[in-house]
Backbone as ProteinMPNN parsed JSONL, in Angstrom:
{"seq_chain_A": "MLTALLLVLLTVLIVRRFVMGYPPAPAGLAVLHRAEAAFVTAAADALFPSSGVMPVSGRDAHLAHSVDRHLSALPRAKRLQIRALFLLMEHLTLCVPAEGPGGRRRFSRLPVAARASFLQHLSRHRFASVRTLFMALRAVLVLGYLGHPANLCELGVAPFEITPAVSDAELLFPRIGGLVSSIPLTLADRTDPTRLAPLDPRGPRHRAYARSSRDSR", "coords_chain_A": {"N_chain_A": [[0.834, -1.198, -0.007], [1.893, 1.265, 0.841], [3.927, 1.517, -1.062], [2.415, 1.827, -3.389], [1.142, 4.32, -2.821], [3.384, 5.928, -2.754], [4.219, 5.646, -5.42], [2.111, 6.851, -6.782], [2.259, 9.458, -5.722], [4.799, 10.135, -6.723], [4.243, 10.061, -9.479], [2.425, 12.138, -9.666], [4.083, 14.337, -8.979], [5.929, 14.276, -11.101], [4.302, 14.752, -13.28], [3.419, 17.33, -12.691], [5.774, 18.636, -12.778], [6.863, 18.217, -15.366], [4.746, 18.506, -17.214], [2.445, 20.015, -16.538], [1.085, 23.367, -16.426], [2.168, 24.737, -18.594], [1.912, 27.336, -21.081], [-0.309, 27.483, -23.955], [0.968, 26.395, -27.069], [2.49, 28.532, -29.519], [0.747, 29.454, -32.447], [1.167, 27.747, -35.598], [3.454, 26.217, -35.309], [5.432, 23.359, -36.237], [6.974, 21.337, -35.213], [7.991, 21.701, -32.518], [6.661, 21.232, -29.273], [4.378, 22.537, -26.736], [5.789, 22.808, -24.264], [8.501, 22.912, -25.065], [8.399, 25.094, -26.702], [7.805, 27.087, -24.833], [10.056, 27.003, -23.181], [12.081, 27.799, -25.071], [11.243, 30.442, -25.626], [11.47, 31.533, -23.026], [14.225, 31.234, -22.627], [15.149, 32.885, -24.66], [14.253, 35.368, -23.824], [16.02, 35.715, -21.584], [18.591, 35.578, -22.73], [18.59, 37.508, -24.821], [17.731, 40.366, -24.011], [15.36, 43.188, -23.995], [16.761, 45.381, -23.474], [19.14, 45.202, -24.874], [21.704, 45.751, -27.447], [20.655, 45.344, -29.911], [17.847, 46.0, -32.127], [15.596, 44.376, -31.761], [14.15, 42.387, -29.299], [14.717, 39.107, -27.734], [12.19, 37.828, -27.275], [10.559, 39.293, -28.94], [11.53, 38.496, -31.338], [10.481, 36.154, -32.042], [11.49, 33.532, -31.535], [10.717, 30.87, -31.183], [9.316, 30.085, -33.421], [11.337, 30.443, -35.469], [13.272, 28.542, -34.479], [11.673, 26.262, -34.741], [11.323, 26.034, -37.465], [13.978, 25.559, -38.225], [14.517, 23.107, -36.95], [12.701, 21.523, -38.293], [13.916, 21.2, -40.728], [16.073, 19.591, -40.249], [17.821, 16.382, -40.041], [16.355, 13.49, -38.474], [17.784, 12.442, -36.29], [19.488, 14.557, -35.485], [17.58, 16.408, -34.882], [16.394, 15.222, -32.651], [18.516, 15.421, -30.883], [18.757, 18.167, -30.346], [16.278, 18.693, -29.229], [16.441, 17.13, -26.931], [18.445, 18.611, -25.672], [16.949, 20.956, -25.095], [15.095, 19.872, -23.255], [16.805, 18.991, -21.093], [18.058, 21.389, -20.347], [15.83, 22.819, -19.493], [15.1, 21.512, -17.163], [17.487, 21.415, -15.676], [17.809, 22.847, -13.418], [17.11, 21.348, -11.286], [19.344, 20.009, -10.535], [21.311, 21.927, -10.64], [20.591, 24.42, -9.088], [18.914, 27.656, -9.515], [19.693, 31.073, -8.557], [18.183, 32.513, -5.582], [14.861, 32.372, -4.096], [12.923, 29.439, -4.78], [14.612, 28.331, -6.607], [14.86, 25.822, -7.746], [12.753, 25.471, -9.444], [11.398, 24.693, -12.695], [13.196, 25.917, -15.657], [11.719, 27.713, -17.335], [9.883, 28.691, -15.592], [11.106, 30.411, -13.863], [11.935, 33.813, -12.703], [12.819, 36.473, -14.974], [15.27, 37.687, -14.421], [16.455, 35.816, -12.766], [16.666, 33.706, -14.577], [18.563, 34.777, -16.423], [20.761, 35.073, -14.742], [21.193, 32.409, -14.089], [21.954, 31.263, -16.623], [24.305, 32.695, -17.12], [25.79, 31.71, -15.008], [26.051, 29.059, -15.875], [27.552, 29.477, -18.144], [29.97, 29.954, -17.033], [30.694, 27.827, -15.571], [32.485, 25.424, -13.626], [32.805, 22.946, -14.718], [33.534, 21.645, -17.862], [31.667, 20.237, -19.411], [29.168, 21.275, -18.629], [29.443, 23.953, -19.351], [29.519, 23.503, -22.082], [26.92, 22.758, -22.675], [25.57, 25.182, -22.298], [26.728, 26.682, -24.375], [25.857, 25.24, -26.553], [23.138, 25.594, -26.461], [22.97, 28.456, -26.814], [24.074, 28.695, -29.361], [22.136, 27.471, -30.935], [19.925, 29.263, -30.574], [20.882, 31.71, -31.339], [21.03, 31.712, -34.057], [18.453, 32.053, -35.013], [17.923, 34.506, -33.883], [19.791, 36.542, -34.763], [19.175, 36.244, -37.344], [16.833, 37.567, -37.681], [14.95, 39.944, -39.553], [15.059, 42.725, -38.742], [17.246, 42.747, -37.035], [19.236, 41.938, -38.846], [19.292, 44.2, -40.503], [20.261, 46.01, -38.717], [22.835, 45.061, -38.233], [23.891, 45.499, -40.781], [23.868, 43.612, -42.793], [21.554, 42.823, -44.169], [19.831, 41.964, -47.21], [20.162, 44.022, -50.158], [17.84, 46.267, -51.832], [17.59, 45.657, -55.025], [17.413, 46.562, -58.354], [16.882, 44.294, -60.879], [19.143, 43.81, -63.607], [18.884, 43.686, -67.203], [20.371, 41.568, -69.393], [22.179, 40.904, -72.514], [22.029, 38.158, -72.877], [19.609, 37.393, -71.702], [17.884, 38.307, -73.594], [18.204, 36.708, -75.7], [18.104, 33.949, -75.048], [15.756, 31.601, -74.013], [13.994, 30.494, -70.95], [14.958, 27.41, -69.456], [13.938, 24.706, -71.376], [11.99, 26.191, -72.604], [10.497, 27.889, -75.483], [11.969, 30.022, -78.0], [10.184, 31.956, -78.664], [8.902, 32.457, -76.332], [10.299, 34.249, -74.844], [9.905, 37.06, -72.847], [10.988, 39.546, -73.057], [12.21, 42.517, -74.768], [14.373, 44.352, -77.067], [14.149, 46.893, -76.107], [14.064, 46.587, -73.443], [16.512, 45.986, -72.566], [19.248, 46.611, -70.332], [21.475, 49.264, -70.176], [24.773, 48.735, -69.786], [26.701, 50.703, -69.287], [25.444, 52.555, -67.872], [24.817, 51.666, -65.406], [24.636, 52.181, -61.966], [27.048, 52.191, -59.255], [26.777, 49.987, -56.461], [25.159, 51.232, -53.635], [26.408, 51.381, -50.375], [24.832, 52.366, -48.358], [22.365, 52.177, -49.322], [18.819, 51.415, -49.961], [17.315, 48.684, -48.21], [16.152, 45.293, -49.073], [12.634, 44.975, -49.5], [11.352, 43.074, -47.946], [12.841, 43.103, -45.663], [12.269, 45.418, -44.486], [10.087, 45.569, -42.959], [7.996, 46.082, -40.007], [9.706, 45.807, -36.965], [8.745, 44.384, -34.87], [6.76, 42.952, -35.949], [7.868, 41.244, -37.813], [8.904, 37.997, -38.687]], "CA_chain_A": [[-0.012, 0.001, 0.006], [2.827, 2.408, 0.877], [4.589, 1.607, -2.319], [1.44, 2.41, -4.287], [1.042, 5.705, -2.497], [4.64, 6.598, -3.204], [4.199, 5.791, -6.922], [1.103, 7.905, -7.122], [2.828, 10.795, -5.432], [5.879, 10.431, -7.736], [3.602, 10.398, -10.75], [1.83, 13.565, -9.572], [5.234, 15.271, -9.01], [6.484, 14.255, -12.406], [3.392, 15.386, -14.272], [3.405, 18.773, -12.381], [7.133, 19.265, -13.17], [7.139, 18.086, -16.839], [3.633, 18.621, -18.095], [1.442, 20.955, -16.257], [1.462, 24.749, -16.293], [2.706, 25.331, -19.724], [0.93, 27.956, -21.876], [-0.524, 26.888, -25.262], [2.062, 26.615, -28.059], [2.058, 29.527, -30.543], [0.149, 28.889, -33.706], [2.074, 27.667, -36.752], [4.619, 25.314, -35.018], [5.291, 22.046, -36.763], [7.808, 20.373, -34.507], [8.041, 22.012, -31.06], [5.409, 21.208, -28.454], [4.204, 23.749, -25.904], [6.873, 22.921, -23.258], [9.687, 23.341, -25.706], [8.218, 26.54, -27.165], [7.881, 27.952, -23.609], [11.491, 26.988, -22.845], [12.791, 28.645, -26.061], [10.912, 31.788, -25.384], [12.082, 31.925, -21.752], [15.687, 31.401, -22.791], [15.389, 34.002, -25.515], [14.103, 36.595, -22.902], [17.153, 35.853, -20.792], [19.777, 35.738, -23.575], [18.519, 38.672, -25.639], [16.774, 41.227, -23.422], [15.05, 44.351, -24.673], [17.8, 46.477, -23.221], [20.413, 44.919, -25.567], [22.047, 46.767, -28.469], [19.832, 45.066, -31.067], [16.557, 46.623, -32.064], [14.519, 43.445, -31.409], [14.488, 41.468, -28.149], [14.504, 37.719, -27.956], [10.767, 37.556, -27.281], [9.9, 39.925, -30.175], [12.126, 37.884, -32.501], [9.657, 34.949, -32.302], [12.545, 32.467, -31.82], [10.066, 29.596, -31.184], [9.019, 29.832, -34.866], [12.613, 30.159, -36.21], [13.849, 27.273, -34.106], [10.867, 25.242, -35.254], [11.638, 25.892, -38.921], [15.258, 24.977, -38.265], [14.375, 21.707, -36.531], [11.933, 20.828, -39.3], [14.835, 20.963, -41.856], [17.185, 18.744, -39.829], [17.537, 14.914, -39.978], [15.634, 13.128, -37.219], [18.748, 12.265, -35.18], [19.928, 15.939, -35.118], [16.424, 16.985, -34.268], [16.241, 14.678, -31.298], [19.553, 15.897, -29.957], [18.344, 19.479, -29.938], [15.03, 18.637, -28.303], [16.982, 16.61, -25.694], [19.071, 19.739, -25.062], [15.928, 21.806, -24.486], [14.547, 19.24, -22.045], [17.818, 18.996, -20.152], [18.235, 22.736, -19.901], [14.551, 23.254, -18.861], [15.076, 20.897, -15.791], [18.764, 21.386, -15.049], [17.744, 23.507, -12.151], [16.989, 20.29, -10.254], [20.74, 19.589, -10.113], [22.05, 23.171, -10.497], [19.508, 25.413, -8.782], [19.186, 29.044, -9.806], [19.781, 31.877, -7.345], [16.969, 33.08, -5.1], [13.77, 31.497, -3.757], [12.356, 28.76, -5.856], [15.621, 28.151, -7.632], [14.798, 24.476, -8.372], [11.714, 25.363, -10.385], [11.977, 24.58, -14.077], [13.78, 27.194, -16.109], [10.739, 28.586, -17.912], [9.054, 29.273, -14.576], [11.975, 31.334, -13.119], [11.933, 35.139, -13.163], [13.785, 36.704, -16.085], [16.537, 37.959, -13.828], [17.029, 34.516, -12.322], [17.063, 32.952, -15.735], [19.812, 35.369, -16.927], [21.833, 34.74, -13.826], [21.403, 31.023, -14.265], [22.632, 30.997, -17.804], [25.547, 33.257, -16.854], [26.453, 30.75, -14.212], [26.369, 27.898, -16.656], [28.581, 29.81, -19.057], [31.263, 30.043, -16.335], [30.78, 26.685, -14.687], [33.82, 24.808, -13.621], [32.816, 21.737, -15.52], [33.462, 21.969, -19.294], [30.451, 19.71, -19.978], [28.107, 22.234, -18.386], [29.596, 25.109, -20.254], [29.198, 23.085, -23.465], [25.438, 22.719, -22.822], [25.155, 26.52, -22.468], [27.162, 27.116, -25.69], [25.055, 24.644, -27.613], [21.857, 26.363, -26.516], [23.123, 29.805, -27.47], [24.335, 28.56, -30.794], [20.824, 27.212, -31.656], [18.993, 30.379, -30.516], [21.431, 32.873, -31.96], [20.813, 31.609, -35.476], [17.145, 32.733, -35.368], [17.904, 35.89, -33.303], [20.538, 37.36, -35.665], [18.559, 36.107, -38.7], [15.621, 38.391, -37.773], [15.186, 41.035, -40.457], [15.467, 44.053, -38.114], [18.634, 42.652, -36.561], [20.143, 41.92, -40.027], [19.485, 45.512, -40.943], [21.152, 46.7, -37.7], [24.23, 44.55, -38.57], [24.291, 45.941, -42.045], [23.964, 42.464, -43.718], [20.337, 42.528, -44.879], [19.973, 42.149, -48.651], [19.814, 45.337, -50.721], [16.859, 46.304, -52.828], [18.287, 45.812, -56.326], [16.552, 46.339, -59.56], [17.706, 43.399, -61.825], [19.479, 44.326, -64.951], [18.555, 42.758, -68.344], [21.536, 41.453, -70.277], [21.938, 40.419, -73.872], [21.77, 36.717, -72.825], [18.236, 37.204, -71.471], [17.101, 38.632, -74.75], [18.541, 35.701, -76.716], [17.865, 32.663, -74.619], [14.561, 31.466, -73.102], [14.143, 29.627, -69.773], [15.197, 26.007, -69.821], [12.863, 23.967, -71.834], [11.102, 27.058, -73.319], [10.767, 28.276, -76.82], [12.513, 31.405, -78.159], [9.014, 32.855, -78.708], [8.412, 32.622, -74.914], [11.036, 35.29, -74.171], [8.964, 38.256, -72.749], [11.724, 40.807, -73.093], [12.543, 43.026, -76.039], [15.575, 45.127, -77.014], [13.971, 48.102, -75.322], [14.158, 46.215, -72.012], [17.925, 45.796, -72.258], [19.957, 47.549, -69.525], [22.779, 49.779, -70.698], [25.749, 48.451, -68.737], [27.476, 51.903, -68.94], [24.592, 53.374, -66.993], [24.632, 51.021, -64.078], [25.285, 52.899, -60.804], [27.623, 51.264, -58.292], [25.918, 49.72, -55.331], [25.438, 52.147, -52.489], [26.381, 50.588, -49.058], [23.723, 52.924, -47.519], [21.084, 52.101, -50.077], [17.687, 50.759, -49.348], [17.397, 47.205, -48.096], [15.066, 44.654, -49.643], [11.476, 45.343, -48.842], [11.057, 42.006, -46.991], [13.53, 43.364, -44.478], [11.882, 46.771, -44.074], [8.812, 45.534, -42.152], [8.089, 46.42, -38.591], [10.612, 44.879, -36.301], [8.015, 43.571, -33.922], [5.882, 42.072, -36.668], [8.622, 40.375, -38.586], [9.191, 36.681, -38.151]], "C_chain_A": [[0.867, 1.249, -0.005], [3.531, 2.666, -0.434], [3.695, 2.183, -3.4], [1.257, 3.866, -4.123], [2.236, 6.421, -2.976], [4.728, 6.682, -4.756], [3.262, 6.789, -7.401], [1.657, 9.263, -6.932], [3.972, 11.195, -6.4], [5.296, 10.714, -9.076], [3.017, 11.722, -10.738], [2.967, 14.55, -9.735], [5.809, 15.372, -10.482], [5.625, 15.016, -13.416], [3.38, 16.927, -13.965], [4.667, 19.363, -12.849], [7.235, 19.208, -14.678], [5.941, 18.403, -17.804], [2.754, 19.774, -17.892], [1.959, 22.419, -16.18], [2.049, 25.472, -17.457], [1.62, 26.076, -20.502], [0.803, 27.211, -23.228], [0.671, 27.269, -26.199], [1.619, 27.705, -29.008], [1.617, 28.931, -31.828], [1.232, 28.82, -34.801], [3.328, 26.78, -36.501], [4.37, 23.899, -35.641], [6.0, 20.973, -35.949], [7.768, 20.541, -33.014], [6.689, 21.854, -30.396], [5.434, 22.402, -27.457], [5.316, 23.919, -24.87], [8.163, 23.406, -23.877], [9.598, 24.762, -26.183], [8.324, 27.477, -25.935], [9.384, 27.994, -23.174], [12.277, 28.013, -23.796], [12.492, 30.073, -25.853], [11.516, 32.399, -24.143], [13.614, 32.142, -21.898], [15.994, 32.616, -23.689], [15.268, 35.36, -24.754], [15.381, 36.818, -22.107], [18.424, 36.168, -21.571], [19.836, 37.092, -24.315], [17.488, 39.63, -25.095], [16.501, 42.485, -24.311], [15.955, 45.454, -24.534], [19.087, 46.222, -23.988], [20.645, 45.947, -26.698], [21.243, 46.488, -29.771], [18.418, 45.678, -31.031], [15.441, 45.685, -31.643], [15.028, 42.536, -30.24], [14.258, 40.005, -28.613], [13.041, 37.303, -28.066], [10.201, 38.046, -28.682], [10.445, 39.28, -31.42], [11.383, 36.585, -32.907], [10.587, 33.769, -32.477], [11.834, 31.022, -31.821], [9.801, 29.194, -32.617], [10.359, 29.524, -35.691], [13.265, 28.875, -35.824], [13.019, 26.121, -34.631], [11.119, 25.007, -36.682], [13.071, 25.25, -39.052], [15.293, 23.454, -37.952], [13.737, 20.909, -37.652], [12.91, 20.443, -40.522], [15.953, 19.973, -41.514], [16.768, 17.293, -39.903], [16.939, 14.64, -38.577], [16.567, 13.019, -36.068], [19.198, 13.6, -34.655], [18.791, 16.638, -34.347], [16.235, 16.489, -32.853], [17.324, 15.168, -30.34], [19.195, 17.337, -29.457], [17.228, 19.466, -28.967], [15.522, 18.051, -26.966], [17.669, 17.744, -24.971], [18.083, 20.649, -24.38], [15.415, 21.156, -23.196], [15.526, 19.203, -20.901], [17.966, 20.354, -19.567], [16.966, 23.175, -19.092], [14.525, 22.688, -17.379], [16.413, 20.712, -15.178], [18.748, 21.988, -13.7], [17.556, 22.5, -10.965], [18.315, 19.94, -9.674], [21.546, 20.867, -9.89], [21.017, 24.325, -10.241], [19.96, 26.868, -9.076], [19.216, 29.874, -8.437], [18.336, 32.344, -6.883], [15.965, 31.958, -4.717], [13.301, 30.754, -4.941], [13.333, 28.384, -6.985], [15.631, 26.785, -8.31], [13.601, 24.403, -9.322], [12.248, 25.175, -11.763], [12.223, 25.936, -14.627], [12.687, 28.158, -16.582], [9.848, 29.244, -16.798], [9.855, 30.286, -13.653], [11.721, 32.777, -13.618], [12.954, 35.441, -14.236], [15.169, 36.955, -15.475], [17.256, 36.759, -13.308], [17.417, 33.615, -13.448], [18.377, 33.492, -16.355], [20.987, 35.034, -16.023], [22.211, 33.284, -13.951], [22.251, 30.73, -15.459], [24.046, 31.542, -17.698], [26.431, 32.292, -16.017], [26.931, 29.575, -14.964], [27.551, 28.215, -17.613], [29.987, 29.883, -18.436], [31.488, 28.846, -15.387], [32.085, 26.042, -14.738], [33.921, 23.575, -14.437], [32.609, 22.073, -17.031], [32.124, 21.385, -19.948], [29.251, 20.603, -19.799], [28.22, 23.435, -19.229], [29.282, 24.765, -21.692], [27.683, 23.129, -23.663], [25.002, 24.214, -23.029], [25.53, 27.073, -23.909], [26.268, 26.53, -26.844], [23.707, 25.339, -27.653], [21.915, 27.69, -27.166], [23.343, 29.684, -28.894], [22.976, 28.217, -31.607], [19.95, 28.489, -31.639], [19.552, 31.588, -31.3], [21.213, 32.864, -33.481], [19.52, 32.39, -35.843], [17.236, 34.232, -34.934], [18.607, 36.833, -34.346], [20.009, 37.309, -36.983], [17.345, 36.954, -38.798], [15.917, 39.627, -38.655], [15.611, 42.335, -39.854], [16.884, 43.973, -37.629], [19.618, 42.561, -37.704], [20.342, 43.276, -40.51], [20.487, 46.28, -39.985], [22.645, 46.319, -37.951], [24.708, 44.948, -39.87], [24.421, 44.778, -43.077], [22.667, 42.048, -44.362], [20.495, 42.762, -46.344], [19.536, 43.521, -49.098], [18.583, 45.155, -51.63], [17.459, 46.65, -54.13], [17.36, 45.658, -57.395], [17.373, 45.45, -60.522], [17.954, 43.989, -63.178], [19.063, 43.254, -66.016], [19.756, 42.716, -69.297], [21.187, 40.94, -71.652], [21.495, 38.9, -73.875], [20.219, 36.481, -72.597], [17.365, 37.57, -72.578], [17.214, 37.487, -75.852], [18.101, 34.306, -76.343], [16.664, 32.566, -73.664], [14.943, 30.629, -71.913], [14.315, 28.155, -70.293], [13.914, 25.292, -70.209], [11.834, 24.862, -72.601], [11.476, 27.337, -74.742], [11.291, 29.751, -76.957], [11.374, 32.449, -78.167], [8.474, 33.189, -77.37], [9.229, 33.733, -74.197], [10.132, 36.573, -74.077], [9.602, 39.493, -72.934], [12.015, 41.225, -74.573], [13.841, 43.862, -76.01], [15.386, 46.336, -76.24], [14.137, 47.852, -73.856], [15.634, 46.057, -71.609], [18.547, 46.919, -71.395], [21.301, 47.922, -70.163], [23.763, 49.625, -69.605], [26.578, 49.739, -68.399], [26.67, 52.859, -68.002], [24.325, 52.873, -65.596], [25.39, 51.728, -63.005], [25.916, 51.844, -59.856], [26.668, 51.134, -57.037], [26.242, 50.66, -54.151], [25.277, 51.413, -51.179], [25.334, 51.13, -48.142], [22.468, 52.849, -48.231], [20.006, 51.328, -49.392], [17.823, 49.214, -49.293], [16.147, 46.576, -48.776], [13.758, 44.864, -48.838], [10.98, 44.278, -47.785], [11.769, 42.293, -45.654], [13.259, 44.767, -43.876], [10.573, 46.798, -43.298], [9.032, 45.931, -40.715], [8.831, 45.399, -37.809], [9.828, 43.938, -35.364], [7.06, 42.626, -34.68], [6.605, 41.051, -37.498], [8.904, 39.062, -37.933], [10.28, 35.988, -39.024]], "O_chain_A": [[0.618, 2.182, -0.769], [3.716, 3.801, -0.871], [4.161, 2.948, -4.244], [1.212, 4.611, -5.102], [2.095, 7.484, -3.582], [5.239, 7.655, -5.31], [3.557, 7.527, -8.341], [1.569, 10.126, -7.806], [4.109, 12.343, -6.822], [5.827, 11.57, -9.784], [3.094, 12.422, -11.747], [2.865, 15.493, -10.52], [6.112, 16.46, -10.971], [6.106, 15.78, -14.253], [3.336, 17.729, -14.899], [4.671, 20.511, -13.294], [7.711, 20.194, -15.241], [6.115, 18.542, -19.014], [2.337, 20.453, -18.831], [3.135, 22.652, -15.9], [2.394, 26.65, -17.369], [0.506, 25.563, -20.61], [1.674, 26.424, -23.599], [1.263, 28.342, -26.08], [0.422, 27.792, -29.285], [2.163, 27.903, -32.229], [2.084, 29.701, -34.914], [4.16, 26.623, -37.395], [3.271, 23.35, -35.572], [5.627, 19.802, -36.016], [7.523, 19.567, -32.302], [5.678, 22.311, -30.929], [6.408, 23.151, -27.382], [5.75, 25.043, -24.615], [8.859, 24.23, -23.283], [10.551, 25.536, -26.098], [8.897, 28.561, -26.041], [9.858, 29.074, -22.824], [12.992, 28.908, -23.345], [13.411, 30.891, -25.894], [11.991, 33.535, -24.129], [14.185, 33.094, -21.366], [17.001, 33.293, -23.484], [16.015, 36.311, -24.98], [15.811, 37.961, -21.949], [19.251, 36.952, -21.106], [20.884, 37.727, -24.438], [16.409, 39.714, -25.682], [17.266, 42.804, -25.221], [15.968, 46.383, -25.341], [20.058, 46.952, -23.786], [19.867, 46.886, -26.866], [21.183, 47.358, -30.64], [17.865, 45.844, -29.944], [14.401, 46.166, -31.194], [16.15, 42.028, -30.239], [13.711, 39.727, -29.68], [12.713, 36.473, -28.913], [9.516, 37.335, -29.418], [9.88, 39.486, -32.494], [11.634, 36.013, -33.968], [10.488, 33.061, -33.479], [12.365, 30.091, -32.426], [10.048, 28.046, -32.984], [10.466, 28.552, -36.439], [13.77, 28.156, -36.686], [13.583, 25.074, -34.95], [11.133, 23.852, -37.109], [13.283, 24.452, -39.966], [15.988, 22.668, -38.597], [14.144, 19.785, -37.945], [12.673, 19.454, -41.214], [16.701, 19.561, -42.4], [15.584, 16.963, -39.844], [17.026, 15.457, -37.66], [16.23, 13.441, -34.961], [19.282, 13.761, -33.437], [18.996, 17.33, -33.349], [15.945, 17.276, -31.952], [17.087, 15.312, -29.14], [19.332, 17.638, -28.272], [17.256, 20.182, -27.967], [15.021, 18.479, -25.926], [17.51, 17.861, -23.756], [18.302, 21.081, -23.248], [15.313, 21.82, -22.164], [15.087, 19.378, -19.765], [17.999, 20.471, -18.342], [17.108, 23.86, -18.079], [13.986, 23.334, -16.481], [16.535, 19.932, -14.234], [19.61, 21.669, -12.881], [17.828, 22.823, -9.808], [18.433, 19.614, -8.492], [22.405, 20.883, -9.009], [20.67, 25.076, -11.152], [21.12, 27.251, -8.929], [18.815, 29.394, -7.376], [17.435, 32.53, -7.701], [16.196, 30.778, -4.979], [13.257, 31.317, -6.035], [12.943, 28.156, -8.13], [16.312, 26.592, -9.317], [13.422, 23.37, -9.967], [13.419, 25.456, -12.017], [11.639, 26.941, -14.222], [12.744, 29.339, -16.239], [9.156, 30.229, -17.057], [9.266, 30.915, -12.774], [11.348, 32.978, -14.773], [13.907, 34.675, -14.379], [16.158, 36.451, -16.006], [18.481, 36.66, -13.379], [18.369, 32.843, -13.336], [19.218, 32.694, -16.771], [22.084, 34.744, -16.501], [23.393, 32.939, -13.925], [23.223, 29.987, -15.327], [24.958, 30.867, -18.174], [27.618, 32.101, -16.284], [28.053, 29.108, -14.767], [28.414, 27.374, -17.861], [31.01, 29.879, -19.121], [32.365, 28.874, -14.524], [32.764, 26.081, -15.764], [35.02, 23.179, -14.824], [31.621, 22.708, -17.401], [31.567, 21.966, -20.879], [28.403, 20.699, -20.687], [27.228, 23.915, -19.778], [28.829, 25.621, -22.451], [27.221, 23.509, -24.739], [24.138, 24.469, -23.868], [24.763, 27.805, -24.534], [25.983, 27.157, -27.864], [23.184, 25.642, -28.725], [21.052, 28.048, -27.967], [22.837, 30.516, -29.646], [22.775, 28.631, -32.749], [19.284, 28.761, -32.638], [18.791, 32.384, -31.85], [21.214, 33.923, -34.109], [19.47, 33.206, -36.764], [16.663, 35.1, -35.593], [18.011, 37.834, -34.746], [20.295, 38.202, -37.78], [16.813, 37.092, -39.899], [16.964, 40.262, -38.532], [16.472, 43.008, -40.42], [17.656, 44.924, -37.753], [20.74, 43.051, -37.576], [21.457, 43.59, -40.925], [21.366, 47.034, -40.402], [23.548, 47.153, -37.883], [25.898, 44.767, -40.127], [25.032, 44.968, -44.128], [22.633, 41.025, -45.046], [21.226, 43.673, -46.732], [18.646, 44.124, -48.498], [18.315, 44.061, -52.126], [17.816, 47.805, -54.362], [16.56, 44.722, -57.401], [18.465, 45.847, -60.93], [17.076, 44.588, -63.8], [18.923, 42.072, -65.701], [20.099, 43.718, -69.924], [20.04, 40.585, -71.925], [20.726, 38.453, -74.727], [19.616, 35.57, -73.165], [16.188, 37.208, -72.571], [16.396, 37.387, -76.766], [17.751, 33.528, -77.229], [16.551, 33.3, -72.683], [16.056, 30.106, -71.84], [13.876, 27.777, -71.38], [12.937, 25.28, -69.46], [10.896, 24.324, -73.19], [12.597, 27.073, -75.177], [11.044, 30.585, -76.086], [11.536, 33.6, -77.764], [7.665, 34.108, -77.242], [8.893, 34.114, -73.075], [9.668, 37.087, -75.095], [8.916, 40.513, -72.984], [12.055, 40.389, -75.476], [14.367, 44.051, -74.913], [16.37, 46.848, -75.707], [14.33, 48.792, -73.085], [15.946, 46.004, -70.419], [18.371, 48.091, -71.728], [22.099, 47.092, -70.598], [23.65, 50.293, -68.577], [27.107, 49.825, -67.291], [27.202, 53.821, -67.447], [23.717, 53.531, -64.752], [26.61, 51.878, -63.077], [25.377, 50.75, -59.688], [25.917, 52.038, -56.672], [27.391, 50.844, -53.748], [24.208, 50.887, -50.869], [24.947, 50.434, -47.203], [21.497, 53.446, -47.764], [20.232, 50.67, -48.377], [18.362, 48.571, -50.194], [15.177, 47.291, -49.023], [13.802, 44.92, -47.609], [10.261, 44.627, -46.848], [11.347, 41.781, -44.617], [13.908, 45.213, -42.93], [10.016, 47.858, -43.012], [10.171, 46.094, -40.278], [8.596, 44.203, -37.984], [10.254, 42.808, -35.121], [6.605, 41.625, -34.125], [5.998, 40.047, -37.869], [9.126, 39.012, -36.724], [10.671, 34.855, -38.74]]}, "name": "protein", "num_of_chains": 1, "seq": "MLTALLLVLLTVLIVRRFVMGYPPAPAGLAVLHRAEAAFVTAAADALFPSSGVMPVSGRDAHLAHSVDRHLSALPRAKRLQIRALFLLMEHLTLCVPAEGPGGRRRFSRLPVAARASFLQHLSRHRFASVRTLFMALRAVLVLGYLGHPANLCELGVAPFEITPAVSDAELLFPRIGGLVSSIPLTLADRTDPTRLAPLDPRGPRHRAYARSSRDSR"}
């Protein structure tokens, strides 16, 4: 009887720790479930705060969606490794508690300041294996964060808005498999190469990167 009660209590504790209390997953996710999405968002808040030098914070960069797209493109084995990393980091506080009261709560339930302090502690941990976990997490999230359109513009690496030139070859050769009669261009569409202006490093960026920073995904 005592064993059964202990098993029931253990089951309740596991369900509360690993399942209950997570908000619904954002719409449009193909791979991440709600617990993983909550962890990614919580980690993004701590790693990339709104007070940072970039115009978009980790939360506003919608990293759950970018990580989801990244995982969808990976082989199954690699995808499982990254999801295992998220699970481990979410519950690492059981072994390495965060500072302050309630430091053993799962990572996504900690206050933002405690999350940031916890990650900083991991980055300086005396064990290389723990530091490696932090670096792996940061590497996964920074891909989506720096790839956000507003941050790309801030870094000066967003694509330029370039009007394509029409060369002689495009007037002479159709698309692969097409007939010469299918060429939509005429001699009047040809771009004079002597009138092409050099690319302005401060010129306008592609319109897809000029959207509102908080609305871009």
